[in-house]
C-alpha positions, 0 to 999 in steps of 0.5 A, spaced: 508 506 507 503 513 508 499 514 502 500 521 498 494 525 500 495 530 495 494 527 488 488 528 485 489 524 479 484 518 478 489 512 478 487 507 482 490 505 489 490 500 495 493 500 501 498 495 503 502 494 510 508 491 512 508 488 519 514 488 523 515 481 523 515 480 515 521 485 515 524 481 520 523 475 515 524 479 509 531 481 512 533 474 514 532 472 506 537 478 504 531 482 502 530 490 505 523 491 507 525 497 511 520 503 509 525 508 505 527 501 501 520 499 499 519 507 497 525 507 493 523 501 491 516 502 488 513 509 489 510 511 483 510 504 480 505 498 479 506 493 484 503 485 485 502 484 493 501 478 496 497 478 503 491 478 506 486 482 503 481 485 508 476 491 508 479 496 512 474 499 517 478 504 520 480 508 515 474 507 510 473 514 510 479 515 506 477 511 500 474 514 494 468 509 494 467 510 501 469 517 503 465 523 507 470 528 505 472 527 497 479 531 498 481 526 503 481 520 498 488 516 499 486 510 495 481 507 491 478 503 495 477 501 502 480 494 501 487 493 504 492 488 503 494 486 510 500 483 513 503 483 506 508 477 505 511 479 497 511 484 493 513 486 486 514 491 482 511 490 475 513 492 468 508 498 465 506 494 458 
């Protein structure tokens, strides 16, 4: 998914990346993890993602904490969930 670079609020944002292998695996389980389906399901909602948490050095300049140009902040932190294995929408309290 592509982050919305036009956001100016302070909502915490973290990037999550879904690999083609996991999209295929979820398709075999009957779940649609295509970009369009995930956008429709999670965009603008709080989610819980399961996967590998890694520092995303190639994209650290797009993070609020490490950005060279704050106007490019696509997320709060340079940490990313890489190879996501689970995504669930979390209901707001």
